[in-house]
PDBQT receptor file of N, H, CA, C and O in Angstrom, charges set to zero:
ATOM      1  N   MET A   1     -14.977-115.821 -17.073  1.00  0.00    +0.000 N 
ATOM      2  CA  MET A   1     -16.067-116.482 -17.790  1.00  0.00    +0.000 C 
ATOM      3  C   MET A   1     -17.325-115.628 -17.677  1.00  0.00    +0.000 C 
ATOM      4  O   MET A   1     -17.616-115.076 -16.616  1.00  0.00    +0.000 OA
ATOM      5  N   SER A   2     -18.056-115.523 -18.756  1.00  0.00    +0.000 N 
ATOM      6  H   SER A   2     -17.820-115.971 -19.618  1.00  0.00    +0.000 HD
ATOM      7  CA  SER A   2     -19.263-114.696 -18.749  1.00  0.00    +0.000 C 
ATOM      8  C   SER A   2     -20.464-115.492 -18.261  1.00  0.00    +0.000 C 
ATOM      9  O   SER A   2     -20.460-116.722 -18.274  1.00  0.00    +0.000 OA
ATOM     10  N   THR A   3     -21.480-114.778 -17.835  1.00  0.00    +0.000 N 
ATOM     11  H   THR A   3     -21.483-113.778 -17.825  1.00  0.00    +0.000 HD
ATOM     12  CA  THR A   3     -22.729-115.397 -17.398  1.00  0.00    +0.000 C 
ATOM     13  C   THR A   3     -23.798-115.083 -18.436  1.00  0.00    +0.000 C 
ATOM     14  O   THR A   3     -23.600-114.199 -19.269  1.00  0.00    +0.000 OA
ATOM     15  N   PRO A   4     -24.937-115.793 -18.405  1.00  0.00    +0.000 N 
ATOM     16  CA  PRO A   4     -26.001-115.511 -19.376  1.00  0.00    +0.000 C 
ATOM     17  C   PRO A   4     -26.445-114.055 -19.381  1.00  0.00    +0.000 C 
ATOM     18  O   PRO A   4     -26.922-113.562 -20.404  1.00  0.00    +0.000 OA
ATOM     19  N   LEU A   5     -26.298-113.352 -18.248  1.00  0.00    +0.000 N 
ATOM     20  H   LEU A   5     -25.911-113.752 -17.417  1.00  0.00    +0.000 HD
ATOM     21  CA  LEU A   5     -26.717-111.963 -18.175  1.00  0.00    +0.000 C 
ATOM     22  C   LEU A   5     -25.759-111.037 -18.925  1.00  0.00    +0.000 C 
ATOM     23  O   LEU A   5     -26.114-109.896 -19.222  1.00  0.00    +0.000 OA
ATOM     24  N   ASP A   6     -24.557-111.508 -19.233  1.00  0.00    +0.000 N 
ATOM     25  H   ASP A   6     -24.268-112.435 -18.992  1.00  0.00    +0.000 HD
ATOM     26  CA  ASP A   6     -23.575-110.704 -19.946  1.00  0.00    +0.000 C 
ATOM     27  C   ASP A   6     -23.806-110.680 -21.457  1.00  0.00    +0.000 C 
ATOM     28  O   ASP A   6     -23.163-109.907 -22.167  1.00  0.00    +0.000 OA
ATOM     29  N   HIS A   7     -24.703-111.507 -21.947  1.00  0.00    +0.000 N 
ATOM     30  H   HIS A   7     -25.226-112.135 -21.371  1.00  0.00    +0.000 HD
ATOM     31  CA  HIS A   7     -24.908-111.649 -23.383  1.00  0.00    +0.000 C 
ATOM     32  C   HIS A   7     -26.062-110.781 -23.889  1.00  0.00    +0.000 C 
ATOM     33  O   HIS A   7     -27.001-110.475 -23.155  1.00  0.00    +0.000 OA
ATOM     34  N   GLU A   8     -25.965-110.402 -25.144  1.00  0.00    +0.000 N 
ATOM     35  H   GLU A   8     -25.201-110.651 -25.741  1.00  0.00    +0.000 HD
ATOM     36  CA  GLU A   8     -27.057-109.705 -25.835  1.00  0.00    +0.000 C 
ATOM     37  C   GLU A   8     -27.516-110.632 -26.944  1.00  0.00    +0.000 C 
ATOM     38  O   GLU A   8     -26.953-110.625 -28.039  1.00  0.00    +0.000 OA
ATOM     39  N   TRP A   9     -28.549-111.441 -26.661  1.00  0.00    +0.000 N 
ATOM     40  H   TRP A   9     -29.006-111.446 -25.772  1.00  0.00    +0.000 HD
ATOM     41  CA  TRP A   9     -28.989-112.484 -27.577  1.00  0.00    +0.000 C 
ATOM     42  C   TRP A   9     -29.796-111.907 -28.729  1.00  0.00    +0.000 C 
ATOM     43  O   TRP A   9     -30.649-111.040 -28.541  1.00  0.00    +0.000 OA
ATOM     44  N   GLU A  10     -29.508-112.410 -29.931  1.00  0.00    +0.000 N 
ATOM     45  H   GLU A  10     -28.816-113.115 -30.083  1.00  0.00    +0.000 HD
ATOM     46  CA  GLU A  10     -30.240-112.058 -31.147  1.00  0.00    +0.000 C 
ATOM     47  C   GLU A  10     -30.787-113.358 -31.737  1.00  0.00    +0.000 C 
ATOM     48  O   GLU A  10     -30.035-114.310 -31.944  1.00  0.00    +0.000 OA
ATOM     49  N   THR A  11     -32.080-113.398 -32.006  1.00  0.00    +0.000 N 
ATOM     50  H   THR A  11     -32.690-112.624 -31.838  1.00  0.00    +0.000 HD
ATOM     51  CA  THR A  11     -32.683-114.585 -32.598  1.00  0.00    +0.000 C 
ATOM     52  C   THR A  11     -32.368-114.615 -34.082  1.00  0.00    +0.000 C 
ATOM     53  O   THR A  11     -32.669-113.675 -34.817  1.00  0.00    +0.000 OA
ATOM     54  N   THR A  12     -31.754-115.717 -34.512  1.00  0.00    +0.000 N 
ATOM     55  H   THR A  12     -31.509-116.480 -33.915  1.00  0.00    +0.000 HD
ATOM     56  CA  THR A  12     -31.406-115.872 -35.929  1.00  0.00    +0.000 C 
ATOM     57  C   THR A  12     -32.430-116.701 -36.677  1.00  0.00    +0.000 C 
ATOM     58  O   THR A  12     -32.558-116.584 -37.896  1.00  0.00    +0.000 OA
ATOM     59  N   SER A  13     -33.168-117.545 -35.947  1.00  0.00    +0.000 N 
ATOM     60  H   SER A  13     -33.064-117.640 -34.957  1.00  0.00    +0.000 HD
ATOM     61  CA  SER A  13     -34.163-118.410 -36.569  1.00  0.00    +0.000 C 
ATOM     62  C   SER A  13     -35.168-118.842 -35.509  1.00  0.00    +0.000 C 
ATOM     63  O   SER A  13     -34.806-119.028 -34.347  1.00  0.00    +0.000 OA
ATOM     64  N   ARG A  14     -36.425-119.002 -35.906  1.00  0.00    +0.000 N 
ATOM     65  H   ARG A  14     -36.719-118.852 -36.850  1.00  0.00    +0.000 HD
ATOM     66  CA  ARG A  14     -37.482-119.423 -34.985  1.00  0.00    +0.000 C 
ATOM     67  C   ARG A  14     -38.416-120.369 -35.731  1.00  0.00    +0.000 C 
ATOM     68  O   ARG A  14     -38.822-120.091 -36.860  1.00  0.00    +0.000 OA
ATOM     69  N   HIS A  15     -38.758-121.499 -35.086  1.00  0.00    +0.000 N 
ATOM     70  H   HIS A  15     -38.428-121.724 -34.169  1.00  0.00    +0.000 HD
ATOM     71  CA  HIS A  15     -39.598-122.513 -35.733  1.00  0.00    +0.000 C 
ATOM     72  C   HIS A  15     -40.631-123.048 -34.750  1.00  0.00    +0.000 C 
ATOM     73  O   HIS A  15     -40.309-123.345 -33.599  1.00  0.00    +0.000 OA
ATOM     74  N   ARG A  16     -41.868-123.170 -35.207  1.00  0.00    +0.000 N 
ATOM     75  H   ARG A  16     -42.130-122.928 -36.142  1.00  0.00    +0.000 HD
ATOM     76  CA  ARG A  16     -42.929-123.758 -34.393  1.00  0.00    +0.000 C 
ATOM     77  C   ARG A  16     -42.835-125.279 -34.525  1.00  0.00    +0.000 C 
ATOM     78  O   ARG A  16     -42.733-125.808 -35.632  1.00  0.00    +0.000 OA
ATOM     79  N   THR A  17     -42.871-125.979 -33.382  1.00  0.00    +0.000 N 
ATOM     80  H   THR A  17     -42.954-125.549 -32.483  1.00  0.00    +0.000 HD
ATOM     81  CA  THR A  17     -42.832-127.442 -33.362  1.00  0.00    +0.000 C 
ATOM     82  C   THR A  17     -43.996-127.948 -32.527  1.00  0.00    +0.000 C 
ATOM     83  O   THR A  17     -44.739-127.156 -31.947  1.00  0.00    +0.000 OA
ATOM     84  N   ALA A  18     -44.156-129.257 -32.464  1.00  0.00    +0.000 N 
ATOM     85  H   ALA A  18     -43.553-129.900 -32.935  1.00  0.00    +0.000 HD
ATOM     86  CA  ALA A  18     -45.219-129.849 -31.654  1.00  0.00    +0.000 C 
ATOM     87  C   ALA A  18     -45.000-129.574 -30.164  1.00  0.00    +0.000 C 
ATOM     88  O   ALA A  18     -45.958-129.534 -29.393  1.00  0.00    +0.000 OA
ATOM     89  N   ASP A  19     -43.741-129.386 -29.759  1.00  0.00    +0.000 N 
ATOM     90  H   ASP A  19     -42.962-129.420 -30.385  1.00  0.00    +0.000 HD
ATOM     91  CA  ASP A  19     -43.429-129.142 -28.353  1.00  0.00    +0.000 C 
ATOM     92  C   ASP A  19     -43.449-127.671 -27.965  1.00  0.00    +0.000 C 
ATOM     93  O   ASP A  19     -43.465-127.353 -26.776  1.00  0.00    +0.000 OA
ATOM     94  N   GLY A  20     -43.447-126.774 -28.932  1.00  0.00    +0.000 N 
ATOM     95  H   GLY A  20     -43.434-127.032 -29.898  1.00  0.00    +0.000 HD
ATOM     96  CA  GLY A  20     -43.406-125.344 -28.656  1.00  0.00    +0.000 C 
ATOM     97  C   GLY A  20     -42.628-124.621 -29.749  1.00  0.00    +0.000 C 
ATOM     98  O   GLY A  20     -42.500-125.135 -30.860  1.00  0.00    +0.000 OA
ATOM     99  N   VAL A  21     -42.114-123.452 -29.450  1.00  0.00    +0.000 N 
ATOM    100  H   VAL A  21     -42.217-123.034 -28.548  1.00  0.00    +0.000 HD
ATOM    101  CA  VAL A  21     -41.353-122.668 -30.421  1.00  0.00    +0.000 C 
ATOM    102  C   VAL A  21     -39.864-122.794 -30.094  1.00  0.00    +0.000 C 
ATOM    103  O   VAL A  21     -39.434-122.483 -28.983  1.00  0.00    +0.000 OA
ATOM    104  N   VAL A  22     -39.089-123.252 -31.071  1.00  0.00    +0.000 N 
ATOM    105  H   VAL A  22     -39.438-123.505 -31.973  1.00  0.00    +0.000 HD
ATOM    106  CA  VAL A  22     -37.642-123.390 -30.916  1.00  0.00    +0.000 C 
ATOM    107  C   VAL A  22     -36.987-122.161 -31.530  1.00  0.00    +0.000 C 
ATOM    108  O   VAL A  22     -37.278-121.806 -32.673  1.00  0.00    +0.000 OA
ATOM    109  N   SER A  23     -36.100-121.507 -30.772  1.00  0.00    +0.000 N 
ATOM    110  H   SER A  23     -35.864-121.795 -29.844  1.00  0.00    +0.000 HD
ATOM    111  CA  SER A  23     -35.382-120.328 -31.254  1.00  0.00    +0.000 C 
ATOM    112  C   SER A  23     -33.884-120.591 -31.198  1.00  0.00    +0.000 C 
ATOM    113  O   SER A  23     -33.370-121.102 -30.203  1.00  0.00    +0.000 OA
ATOM    114  N   TYR A  24     -33.195-120.240 -32.263  1.00  0.00    +0.000 N 
ATOM    115  H   TYR A  24     -33.612-119.825 -33.072  1.00  0.00    +0.000 HD
ATOM    116  CA  TYR A  24     -31.735-120.314 -32.319  1.00  0.00    +0.000 C 
ATOM    117  C   TYR A  24     -31.234-118.892 -32.154  1.00  0.00    +0.000 C 
ATOM    118  O   TYR A  24     -31.616-117.999 -32.911  1.00  0.00    +0.000 OA
ATOM    119  N   GLN A  25     -30.372-118.680 -31.157  1.00  0.00    +0.000 N 
ATOM    120  H   GLN A  25     -30.061-119.405 -30.543  1.00  0.00    +0.000 HD
ATOM    121  CA  GLN A  25     -29.923-117.333 -30.836  1.00  0.00    +0.000 C 
ATOM    122  C   GLN A  25     -28.401-117.275 -30.756  1.00  0.00    +0.000 C 
ATOM    123  O   GLN A  25     -27.743-118.260 -30.419  1.00  0.00    +0.000 OA
ATOM    124  N   ARG A  26     -27.858-116.105 -31.071  1.00  0.00    +0.000 N 
ATOM    125  H   ARG A  26     -28.393-115.305 -31.345  1.00  0.00    +0.000 HD
ATOM    126  CA  ARG A  26     -26.412-115.907 -30.947  1.00  0.00    +0.000 C 
ATOM    127  C   ARG A  26     -26.143-114.546 -30.330  1.00  0.00    +0.000 C 
ATOM    128  O   ARG A  26     -26.991-113.653 -30.329  1.00  0.00    +0.000 OA
ATOM    129  N   CYS A  27     -24.926-114.422 -29.802  1.00  0.00    +0.000 N 
ATOM    130  H   CYS A  27     -24.238-115.147 -29.803  1.00  0.00    +0.000 HD
ATOM    131  CA  CYS A  27     -24.468-113.181 -29.186  1.00  0.00    +0.000 C 
ATOM    132  C   CYS A  27     -23.319-112.638 -30.027  1.00  0.00    +0.000 C 
ATOM    133  O   CYS A  27     -22.676-113.389 -30.762  1.00  0.00    +0.000 OA
ATOM    134  N   ARG A  28     -23.060-111.343 -29.923  1.00  0.00    +0.000 N 
ATOM    135  H   ARG A  28     -23.583-110.734 -29.327  1.00  0.00    +0.000 HD
ATOM    136  CA  ARG A  28     -21.944-110.732 -30.648  1.00  0.00    +0.000 C 
ATOM    137  C   ARG A  28     -20.606-111.384 -30.307  1.00  0.00    +0.000 C 
ATOM    138  O   ARG A  28     -19.697-111.397 -31.137  1.00  0.00    +0.000 OA
ATOM    139  N   CYS A  29     -20.476-111.922 -29.103  1.00  0.00    +0.000 N 
ATOM    140  H   CYS A  29     -21.214-111.912 -28.429  1.00  0.00    +0.000 HD
ATOM    141  CA  CYS A  29     -19.212-112.514 -28.665  1.00  0.00    +0.000 C 
ATOM    142  C   CYS A  29     -18.947-113.866 -29.317  1.00  0.00    +0.000 C 
ATOM    143  O   CYS A  29     -17.845-114.400 -29.193  1.00  0.00    +0.000 OA
ATOM    144  N   GLY A  30     -19.940-114.433 -30.014  1.00  0.00    +0.000 N 
ATOM    145  H   GLY A  30     -20.836-113.999 -30.116  1.00  0.00    +0.000 HD
ATOM    146  CA  GLY A  30     -19.765-115.724 -30.662  1.00  0.00    +0.000 C 
ATOM    147  C   GLY A  30     -20.483-116.863 -29.951  1.00  0.00    +0.000 C 
ATOM    148  O   GLY A  30     -20.541-117.975 -30.476  1.00  0.00    +0.000 OA
ATOM    149  N   ALA A  31     -21.035-116.605 -28.758  1.00  0.00    +0.000 N 
ATOM    150  H   ALA A  31     -20.988-115.702 -28.331  1.00  0.00    +0.000 HD
ATOM    151  CA  ALA A  31     -21.787-117.627 -28.037  1.00  0.00    +0.000 C 
ATOM    152  C   ALA A  31     -23.128-117.855 -28.743  1.00  0.00    +0.000 C 
ATOM    153  O   ALA A  31     -23.632-116.971 -29.435  1.00  0.00    +0.000 OA
ATOM    154  N   TRP A  32     -23.691-119.036 -28.562  1.00  0.00    +0.000 N 
ATOM    155  H   TRP A  32     -23.281-119.754 -28.000  1.00  0.00    +0.000 HD
ATOM    156  CA  TRP A  32     -24.987-119.340 -29.150  1.00  0.00    +0.000 C 
ATOM    157  C   TRP A  32     -25.797-120.175 -28.166  1.00  0.00    +0.000 C 
ATOM    158  O   TRP A  32     -25.250-120.758 -27.230  1.00  0.00    +0.000 OA
ATOM    159  N   ARG A  33     -27.117-120.224 -28.392  1.00  0.00    +0.000 N 
ATOM    160  H   ARG A  33     -27.562-119.751 -29.153  1.00  0.00    +0.000 HD
ATOM    161  CA  ARG A  33     -27.988-121.069 -27.586  1.00  0.00    +0.000 C 
ATOM    162  C   ARG A  33     -29.238-121.415 -28.377  1.00  0.00    +0.000 C 
ATOM    163  O   ARG A  33     -29.589-120.753 -29.353  1.00  0.00    +0.000 OA
ATOM    164  N   ILE A  34     -29.899-122.475 -27.925  1.00  0.00    +0.000 N 
ATOM    165  H   ILE A  34     -29.614-123.014 -27.132  1.00  0.00    +0.000 HD
ATOM    166  CA  ILE A  34     -31.166-122.926 -28.495  1.00  0.00    +0.000 C 
ATOM    167  C   ILE A  34     -32.184-122.891 -27.369  1.00  0.00    +0.000 C 
ATOM    168  O   ILE A  34     -31.953-123.462 -26.304  1.00  0.00    +0.000 OA
ATOM    169  N   ARG A  35     -33.315-122.222 -27.598  1.00  0.00    +0.000 N 
ATOM    170  H   ARG A  35     -33.502-121.758 -28.464  1.00  0.00    +0.000 HD
ATOM    171  CA  ARG A  35     -34.356-122.106 -26.573  1.00  0.00    +0.000 C 
ATOM    172  C   ARG A  35     -35.631-122.775 -27.051  1.00  0.00    +0.000 C 
ATOM    173  O   ARG A  35     -35.967-122.726 -28.234  1.00  0.00    +0.000 OA
ATOM    174  N   LEU A  36     -36.337-123.400 -26.117  1.00  0.00    +0.000 N 
ATOM    175  H   LEU A  36     -36.064-123.439 -25.156  1.00  0.00    +0.000 HD
ATOM    176  CA  LEU A  36     -37.649-123.962 -26.386  1.00  0.00    +0.000 C 
ATOM    177  C   LEU A  36     -38.654-123.232 -25.521  1.00  0.00    +0.000 C 
ATOM    178  O   LEU A  36     -38.560-123.266 -24.294  1.00  0.00    +0.000 OA
ATOM    179  N   ALA A  37     -39.608-122.576 -26.141  1.00  0.00    +0.000 N 
ATOM    180  H   ALA A  37     -39.685-122.549 -27.138  1.00  0.00    +0.000 HD
ATOM    181  CA  ALA A  37     -40.659-121.859 -25.413  1.00  0.00    +0.000 C 
ATOM    182  C   ALA A  37     -41.962-122.623 -25.577  1.00  0.00    +0.000 C 
ATOM    183  O   ALA A  37     -42.441-122.816 -26.695  1.00  0.00    +0.000 OA
ATOM    184  N   THR A  38     -42.536-123.058 -24.454  1.00  0.00    +0.000 N 
ATOM    185  H   THR A  38     -42.147-122.901 -23.546  1.00  0.00    +0.000 HD
ATOM    186  CA  THR A  38     -43.830-123.729 -24.449  1.00  0.00    +0.000 C 
ATOM    187  C   THR A  38     -44.849-122.759 -23.850  1.00  0.00    +0.000 C 
ATOM    188  O   THR A  38     -44.468-121.699 -23.353  1.00  0.00    +0.000 OA
ATOM    189  N   PRO A  39     -46.125-123.103 -23.890  1.00  0.00    +0.000 N 
ATOM    190  CA  PRO A  39     -47.114-122.199 -23.285  1.00  0.00    +0.000 C 
ATOM    191  C   PRO A  39     -46.850-121.923 -21.802  1.00  0.00    +0.000 C 
ATOM    192  O   PRO A  39     -47.292-120.897 -21.285  1.00  0.00    +0.000 OA
ATOM    193  N   ARG A  40     -46.138-122.817 -21.107  1.00  0.00    +0.000 N 
ATOM    194  H   ARG A  40     -45.778-123.651 -21.527  1.00  0.00    +0.000 HD
ATOM    195  CA  ARG A  40     -45.902-122.655 -19.677  1.00  0.00    +0.000 C 
ATOM    196  C   ARG A  40     -44.526-122.117 -19.328  1.00  0.00    +0.000 C 
ATOM    197  O   ARG A  40     -44.361-121.491 -18.280  1.00  0.00    +0.000 OA
ATOM    198  N   THR A  41     -43.537-122.343 -20.179  1.00  0.00    +0.000 N 
ATOM    199  H   THR A  41     -43.671-122.851 -21.030  1.00  0.00    +0.000 HD
ATOM    200  CA  THR A  41     -42.167-122.005 -19.795  1.00  0.00    +0.000 C 
ATOM    201  C   THR A  41     -41.269-121.789 -21.011  1.00  0.00    +0.000 C 
ATOM    202  O   THR A  41     -41.631-122.143 -22.133  1.00  0.00    +0.000 OA
ATOM    203  N   ALA A  42     -40.106-121.210 -20.778  1.00  0.00    +0.000 N 
ATOM    204  H   ALA A  42     -39.812-120.922 -19.867  1.00  0.00    +0.000 HD
ATOM    205  CA  ALA A  42     -39.057-121.090 -21.795  1.00  0.00    +0.000 C 
ATOM    206  C   ALA A  42     -37.795-121.705 -21.204  1.00  0.00    +0.000 C 
ATOM    207  O   ALA A  42     -37.399-121.365 -20.089  1.00  0.00    +0.000 OA
ATOM    208  N   THR A  43     -37.172-122.596 -21.937  1.00  0.00    +0.000 N 
ATOM    209  H   THR A  43     -37.493-122.872 -22.843  1.00  0.00    +0.000 HD
ATOM    210  CA  THR A  43     -36.024-123.339 -21.447  1.00  0.00    +0.000 C 
ATOM    211  C   THR A  43     -34.868-123.226 -22.426  1.00  0.00    +0.000 C 
ATOM    212  O   THR A  43     -35.068-123.307 -23.638  1.00  0.00    +0.000 OA
ATOM    213  N   VAL A  44     -33.663-123.039 -21.910  1.00  0.00    +0.000 N 
ATOM    214  H   VAL A  44     -33.501-122.973 -20.926  1.00  0.00    +0.000 HD
ATOM    215  CA  VAL A  44     -32.480-123.086 -22.758  1.00  0.00    +0.000 C 
ATOM    216  C   VAL A  44     -32.118-124.555 -22.907  1.00  0.00    +0.000 C 
ATOM    217  O   VAL A  44     -31.741-125.215 -21.939  1.00  0.00    +0.000 OA
ATOM    218  N   ALA A  45     -32.235-125.057 -24.129  1.00  0.00    +0.000 N 
ATOM    219  H   ALA A  45     -32.541-124.521 -24.915  1.00  0.00    +0.000 HD
ATOM    220  CA  ALA A  45     -31.972-126.475 -24.387  1.00  0.00    +0.000 C 
ATOM    221  C   ALA A  45     -30.491-126.755 -24.583  1.00  0.00    +0.000 C 
ATOM    222  O   ALA A  45     -30.009-127.826 -24.216  1.00  0.00    +0.000 OA
ATOM    223  N   ALA A  46     -29.764-125.804 -25.158  1.00  0.00    +0.000 N 
ATOM    224  H   ALA A  46     -30.155-124.933 -25.456  1.00  0.00    +0.000 HD
ATOM    225  CA  ALA A  46     -28.331-125.983 -25.377  1.00  0.00    +0.000 C 
ATOM    226  C   ALA A  46     -27.688-124.617 -25.414  1.00  0.00    +0.000 C 
ATOM    227  O   ALA A  46     -28.309-123.634 -25.819  1.00  0.00    +0.000 OA
ATOM    228  N   SER A  47     -26.449-124.561 -24.994  1.00  0.00    +0.000 N 
ATOM    229  H   SER A  47     -25.944-125.359 -24.666  1.00  0.00    +0.000 HD
ATOM    230  CA  SER A  47     -25.726-123.301 -24.981  1.00  0.00    +0.000 C 
ATOM    231  C   SER A  47     -24.248-123.579 -25.150  1.00  0.00    +0.000 C 
ATOM    232  O   SER A  47     -23.745-124.593 -24.666  1.00  0.00    +0.000 OA
ATOM    233  N   ALA A  48     -23.548-122.689 -25.832  1.00  0.00    +0.000 N 
ATOM    234  H   ALA A  48     -23.956-121.865 -26.225  1.00  0.00    +0.000 HD
ATOM    235  CA  ALA A  48     -22.100-122.854 -26.022  1.00  0.00    +0.000 C 
ATOM    236  C   ALA A  48     -21.428-121.505 -25.969  1.00  0.00    +0.000 C 
ATOM    237  O   ALA A  48     -22.030-120.480 -26.288  1.00  0.00    +0.000 OA
ATOM    238  N   GLY A  49     -20.182-121.515 -25.567  1.00  0.00    +0.000 N 
ATOM    239  H   GLY A  49     -19.692-122.347 -25.309  1.00  0.00    +0.000 HD
ATOM    240  CA  GLY A  49     -19.396-120.295 -25.546  1.00  0.00    +0.000 C 
ATOM    241  C   GLY A  49     -18.944-119.938 -26.937  1.00  0.00    +0.000 C 
ATOM    242  O   GLY A  49     -19.522-120.384 -27.929  1.00  0.00    +0.000 OA
ATOM    243  N   ARG A  50     -17.909-119.131 -27.004  1.00  0.00    +0.000 N 
ATOM    244  H   ARG A  50     -17.440-118.769 -26.199  1.00  0.00    +0.000 HD
ATOM    245  CA  ARG A  50     -17.369-118.715 -28.293  1.00  0.00    +0.000 C 
ATOM    246  C   ARG A  50     -17.010-119.910 -29.152  1.00  0.00    +0.000 C 
ATOM    247  O   ARG A  50     -16.506-120.920 -28.661  1.00  0.00    +0.000 OA
ATOM    248  N   ILE A  51     -17.272-119.781 -30.418  1.00  0.00    +0.000 N 
ATOM    249  H   ILE A  51     -17.681-118.960 -30.817  1.00  0.00    +0.000 HD
ATOM    250  CA  ILE A  51     -16.899-120.822 -31.372  1.00  0.00    +0.000 C 
ATOM    251  C   ILE A  51     -15.758-120.271 -32.210  1.00  0.00    +0.000 C 
ATOM    252  O   ILE A  51     -15.897-119.238 -32.864  1.00  0.00    +0.000 OA
ATOM    253  N   ARG A  52     -14.632-120.966 -32.187  1.00  0.00    +0.000 N 
ATOM    254  H   ARG A  52     -14.519-121.806 -31.656  1.00  0.00    +0.000 HD
ATOM    255  CA  ARG A  52     -13.468-120.519 -32.934  1.00  0.00    +0.000 C 
ATOM    256  C   ARG A  52     -13.333-121.318 -34.222  1.00  0.00    +0.000 C 
ATOM    257  O   ARG A  52     -13.603-122.519 -34.258  1.00  0.00    +0.000 OA
ATOM    258  N   ALA A  53     -12.917-120.643 -35.260  1.00  0.00    +0.000 N 
ATOM    259  H   ALA A  53     -12.697-119.667 -35.231  1.00  0.00    +0.000 HD
ATOM    260  CA  ALA A  53     -12.690-121.319 -36.539  1.00  0.00    +0.000 C 
ATOM    261  C   ALA A  53     -11.478-122.234 -36.406  1.00  0.00    +0.000 C 
ATOM    262  O   ALA A  53     -10.515-121.911 -35.712  1.00  0.00    +0.000 OA
ATOM    263  N   LEU A  54     -11.539-123.373 -37.077  1.00  0.00    +0.000 N 
ATOM    264  H   LEU A  54     -12.322-123.635 -37.641  1.00  0.00    +0.000 HD
ATOM    265  CA  LEU A  54     -10.403-124.295 -37.099  1.00  0.00    +0.000 C 
ATOM    266  C   LEU A  54      -9.418-123.868 -38.175  1.00  0.00    +0.000 C 
ATOM    267  O   LEU A  54      -9.812-123.337 -39.213  1.00  0.00    +0.000 OA
ATOM    268  N   GLY A  55      -8.147-124.101 -37.924  1.00  0.00    +0.000 N 
ATOM    269  H   GLY A  55      -7.827-124.532 -37.081  1.00  0.00    +0.000 HD
ATOM    270  CA  GLY A  55      -7.182-123.841 -38.973  1.00  0.00    +0.000 C 
ATOM    271  C   GLY A  55      -6.086-122.934 -38.648  1.00  0.00    +0.000 C 
ATOM    272  O   GLY A  55      -5.231-122.671 -39.493  1.00  0.00    +0.000 OA
TER     273      GLY A  55
């Protein structure tokens, strides 16, 4: 299993909200995460491993 340090995150979308800046990021391996950056901190709100196509 990989750790967050094993990933090379690329921001695919970034949006300013009332709570801070939300960034949607993905890695070449297929993992993705959502980050919330506020003036005080940056937090990973959600993260998932590889996403496989159904079928």
